[in-house]
Residue frames as qw, qx, qy, qz and C-alpha x, y, z in Angstrom:
[[0.128, -0.971, 0.103, -0.171, 92.49, 96.14, 97.62],
 [0.869, -0.205, 0.017, 0.450, 96.25, 95.57, 97.63],
 [0.466, 0.619, -0.039, 0.631, 99.37, 97.66, 97.38],
 [0.427, -0.133, -0.422, 0.789, 101.20, 99.98, 99.67],
 [0.157, -0.906, -0.391, -0.030, 99.51, 102.72, 101.59],
 [0.349, 0.598, -0.196, 0.694, 101.29, 106.04, 101.76],
 [0.325, -0.150, -0.581, 0.731, 102.37, 107.46, 105.10],
 [0.212, -0.026, 0.044, -0.976, 99.97, 110.37, 104.57],
 [0.626, -0.189, -0.502, -0.565, 97.01, 108.10, 103.74],
 [0.597, -0.209, -0.731, 0.256, 97.74, 105.95, 106.79],
 [0.146, -0.099, -0.427, 0.887, 97.90, 108.98, 109.08],
 [0.405, -0.082, -0.173, -0.894, 94.64, 110.28, 107.63],
 [0.645, -0.212, -0.686, -0.260, 92.97, 106.90, 108.13],
 [0.452, -0.220, -0.688, 0.524, 93.96, 106.80, 111.81],
 [0.035, 0.083, 0.235, -0.968, 92.76, 110.36, 112.41],
 [0.492, -0.061, -0.318, -0.808, 89.47, 109.80, 110.61],
 [0.582, -0.136, -0.790, -0.140, 88.70, 106.41, 112.19],
 [0.480, -0.404, -0.652, 0.427, 88.55, 107.45, 115.84],
 [0.171, -0.921, -0.261, -0.232, 87.00, 110.25, 117.82],
 [0.355, -0.922, 0.150, -0.038, 89.15, 112.93, 119.36],
 [0.877, -0.007, 0.085, 0.474, 92.52, 111.89, 117.92],
 [0.023, -0.967, 0.199, 0.156, 95.34, 114.38, 118.26],
 [0.885, 0.276, -0.004, 0.375, 98.56, 114.03, 116.29],
 [0.374, -0.808, 0.229, 0.394, 101.90, 115.36, 117.45],
 [0.764, 0.570, 0.123, 0.278, 103.82, 116.39, 114.35],
 [0.177, -0.951, 0.242, 0.079, 106.66, 118.25, 116.05],
 [0.417, -0.464, 0.716, 0.314, 109.17, 115.62, 114.87],
 [0.340, 0.287, -0.689, -0.572, 109.45, 113.73, 111.56],
 [0.157, -0.176, -0.971, 0.051, 107.56, 110.93, 113.36],
 [0.461, -0.386, -0.231, -0.765, 103.82, 111.04, 114.08],
 [0.079, -0.059, -0.867, 0.488, 102.36, 110.28, 117.52],
 [0.425, -0.400, -0.507, -0.635, 98.61, 109.61, 117.77],
 [0.001, 0.006, -0.711, 0.703, 96.91, 110.38, 121.06],
 [0.267, -0.571, -0.732, -0.259, 93.35, 109.72, 122.26],
 [0.344, -0.858, -0.365, 0.106, 92.00, 112.90, 123.85],
 [0.125, 0.944, -0.104, 0.287, 93.71, 116.03, 125.03],
 [0.674, -0.699, 0.220, 0.096, 96.08, 114.71, 127.70],
 [0.649, 0.681, -0.327, 0.090, 98.65, 113.39, 125.22],
 [0.509, -0.668, 0.535, -0.092, 100.60, 111.40, 127.77],
 [0.492, -0.194, 0.831, 0.169, 100.87, 108.09, 125.93],
 [0.452, 0.340, -0.445, -0.694, 100.31, 107.52, 122.20],
 [0.826, 0.077, 0.489, -0.269, 98.14, 104.60, 121.12],
 [0.829, 0.395, 0.285, 0.276, 99.89, 104.50, 117.74],
 [0.173, -0.760, 0.309, 0.545, 102.94, 105.99, 116.08],
 [0.806, 0.559, 0.091, 0.169, 104.32, 106.21, 112.60],
 [0.500, -0.689, 0.322, 0.415, 108.10, 106.29, 112.77],
 [0.656, 0.755, 0.002, -0.007, 110.17, 107.45, 109.81],
 [0.326, 0.759, -0.502, 0.258, 113.77, 107.29, 110.99],
 [0.795, -0.101, -0.506, 0.319, 116.26, 105.25, 112.94],
 [0.320, -0.866, 0.221, -0.316, 117.36, 106.32, 116.40],
 [0.072, 0.571, -0.777, 0.256, 120.19, 105.20, 118.62],
 [0.420, -0.127, 0.808, -0.393, 117.94, 102.76, 120.48],
 [0.695, 0.411, 0.534, -0.250, 115.66, 101.78, 117.61],
 [0.193, 0.627, -0.533, -0.534, 117.51, 100.99, 114.40],
 [0.494, -0.044, 0.868, 0.025, 116.42, 97.38, 113.84],
 [0.588, 0.608, 0.513, -0.150, 113.94, 98.23, 111.05],
 [0.443, -0.055, 0.414, 0.794, 116.44, 100.23, 109.01],
 [0.208, 0.817, 0.499, -0.202, 114.00, 103.09, 108.64],
 [0.095, -0.707, 0.251, 0.654, 116.61, 105.28, 106.97],
 [0.369, 0.158, 0.762, 0.507, 115.88, 103.48, 103.68],
 [0.171, 0.015, -0.257, -0.951, 114.02, 105.64, 101.14],
 [0.573, -0.168, -0.306, -0.742, 110.24, 105.76, 101.66],
 [0.564, -0.187, -0.796, 0.117, 110.21, 103.26, 104.55],
 [0.331, -0.439, 0.307, -0.777, 108.12, 103.93, 107.64],
 [0.314, -0.113, -0.927, 0.173, 106.80, 101.81, 110.48],
 [0.555, -0.500, -0.163, -0.645, 103.34, 101.80, 112.01],
 [0.264, 0.049, -0.841, 0.469, 103.41, 100.87, 115.72],
 [0.548, -0.480, -0.162, -0.666, 100.46, 100.27, 118.00],
 [0.054, -0.256, 0.809, -0.527, 100.05, 99.26, 121.61],
 [0.685, -0.241, -0.494, -0.477, 97.57, 96.42, 122.23],
 [0.719, -0.518, 0.285, -0.366, 96.59, 94.39, 125.27],
 [0.284, -0.472, 0.834, -0.012, 98.66, 91.48, 126.54],
 [0.709, 0.193, 0.657, -0.166, 96.13, 88.86, 125.35],
 [0.656, 0.736, 0.046, -0.159, 96.06, 90.14, 121.78],
 [0.127, 0.794, -0.591, -0.068, 99.82, 90.42, 121.66],
 [0.402, -0.342, 0.847, -0.073, 100.34, 86.90, 122.99],
 [0.773, 0.386, 0.468, -0.187, 97.81, 85.43, 120.55],
 [0.566, 0.803, -0.166, -0.082, 99.76, 86.97, 117.68],
 [0.406, 0.619, -0.613, 0.277, 103.21, 86.20, 119.10],
 [0.862, -0.466, -0.105, -0.173, 102.95, 83.31, 121.60],
 [0.850, -0.301, 0.088, 0.424, 106.71, 82.62, 121.65],
 [0.069, -0.851, 0.295, 0.429, 109.69, 84.91, 121.17],
 [0.864, 0.426, 0.176, 0.204, 111.37, 84.42, 117.79],
 [0.462, -0.643, 0.253, 0.556, 115.08, 85.26, 117.74],
 [0.453, 0.047, 0.615, 0.644, 115.14, 85.11, 113.92],
 [0.271, 0.830, 0.446, -0.196, 112.67, 87.92, 113.19],
 [0.441, 0.212, 0.291, 0.822, 113.59, 90.09, 110.24],
 [0.046, -0.718, -0.404, 0.565, 112.60, 93.55, 111.48],
 [0.020, -0.409, 0.356, 0.840, 113.41, 95.00, 108.05],
 [0.164, 0.297, 0.880, 0.331, 110.67, 93.01, 106.23],
 [0.261, 0.011, -0.113, -0.959, 108.01, 95.17, 104.58],
 [0.659, -0.101, -0.258, -0.699, 104.28, 94.56, 105.10],
 [0.632, -0.100, -0.761, 0.111, 104.71, 91.89, 107.80],
 [0.552, -0.727, -0.015, -0.407, 103.05, 92.15, 111.20],
 [0.639, 0.197, -0.572, 0.475, 105.78, 91.87, 113.85],
 [0.527, -0.725, -0.308, 0.318, 106.37, 92.53, 117.50],
 [0.103, 0.980, -0.138, 0.104, 107.93, 95.97, 117.91],
 [0.752, 0.350, -0.402, 0.388, 111.73, 95.64, 117.75],
 [0.223, 0.340, -0.509, 0.758, 112.34, 97.71, 120.92],
 [0.373, -0.182, 0.373, -0.830, 108.99, 97.78, 122.76],
 [0.601, -0.109, -0.720, -0.328, 107.48, 94.30, 122.38],
 [0.304, -0.139, -0.797, 0.504, 107.69, 93.82, 126.15],
 [0.196, 0.268, 0.354, -0.874, 105.08, 96.59, 126.42],
 [0.470, 0.444, 0.759, -0.076, 102.84, 94.80, 123.86],
 [0.274, 0.698, -0.175, -0.638, 103.58, 97.02, 120.86],
 [0.763, 0.350, 0.511, 0.185, 103.00, 95.65, 117.35],
 [0.007, 0.679, -0.306, -0.668, 104.68, 97.01, 114.24],
 [0.725, 0.422, 0.502, 0.210, 104.56, 96.78, 110.48],
 [0.219, -0.428, 0.347, 0.806, 106.75, 98.44, 107.88],
 [0.254, 0.233, -0.461, -0.817, 104.91, 99.99, 104.94],
 [0.449, 0.225, 0.818, -0.279, 101.60, 98.18, 105.41],
 [0.057, -0.170, -0.715, -0.676, 99.51, 97.29, 102.38],
 [0.530, -0.218, -0.095, -0.814, 95.77, 97.90, 102.23],
 [0.793, -0.168, -0.562, -0.163, 95.23, 94.22, 103.06],
 [0.508, -0.042, -0.618, 0.599, 97.47, 94.42, 106.14],
 [0.157, -0.160, 0.227, -0.948, 95.69, 97.57, 107.27],
 [0.696, -0.244, -0.354, -0.576, 92.40, 95.67, 107.01],
 [0.749, -0.154, -0.607, 0.214, 93.86, 92.98, 109.33],
 [0.351, 0.046, -0.449, 0.820, 95.15, 95.70, 111.70],
 [0.286, -0.510, -0.217, -0.781, 91.85, 97.57, 112.05],
 [0.720, -0.580, -0.350, -0.151, 90.65, 95.69, 115.16],
 [0.714, -0.215, -0.269, 0.610, 94.08, 96.12, 116.75],
 [0.154, 0.327, 0.012, 0.932, 94.06, 99.85, 116.02],
 [0.502, -0.593, -0.273, -0.567, 90.64, 100.05, 117.64],
 [0.804, -0.432, -0.354, 0.203, 91.90, 98.07, 120.63],
 [0.538, 0.032, -0.188, 0.821, 94.94, 100.35, 120.98],
 [0.111, -0.457, -0.112, -0.875, 92.74, 103.44, 120.81],
 [0.665, -0.560, -0.338, -0.361, 90.19, 102.04, 123.28],
 [0.766, -0.276, -0.374, 0.444, 92.92, 101.02, 125.74],
 [0.332, 0.128, -0.140, 0.924, 94.32, 104.54, 125.73],
 [0.354, -0.525, -0.228, -0.740, 90.84, 106.11, 126.10],
 [0.774, -0.514, -0.360, -0.083, 90.24, 103.89, 129.14],
 [0.676, -0.108, -0.293, 0.667, 93.70, 104.57, 130.54],
 [0.101, 0.319, -0.003, 0.942, 93.14, 108.34, 130.19],
 [0.527, -0.557, -0.311, -0.561, 89.64, 108.10, 131.77],
 [0.794, -0.419, -0.388, 0.208, 91.12, 106.33, 134.82],
 [0.173, -0.963, 0.185, -0.095, 93.61, 109.15, 135.27]]
């Protein structure tokens, strides 16, 4: 199972994989929330550059970035040391988020099916963290 996943297929996978997922589609980007409160997304799919987040060059044709917020331990296991030479424009490479790594966000541009398989436990962790955060109020 290799090859790129479409933005639509990725969004469908996230919605179908977890209970009670709500998606904000009011912008060209997608924000995935656990439950009804919709205060903090557990994952996003970003499709465009912004003034503060342009490192991935998302304005290229058909390029999008999946972002997810994991716990500190998971993040530090994946990225134990900061790397000043990260290429945030690389496709299908798991990276710290270019603007929100300090908050333990992961990112990947145009993930393949294989990369999505690797990301599944992190997506579950991101969802579960947000469910627990919402339950605590």
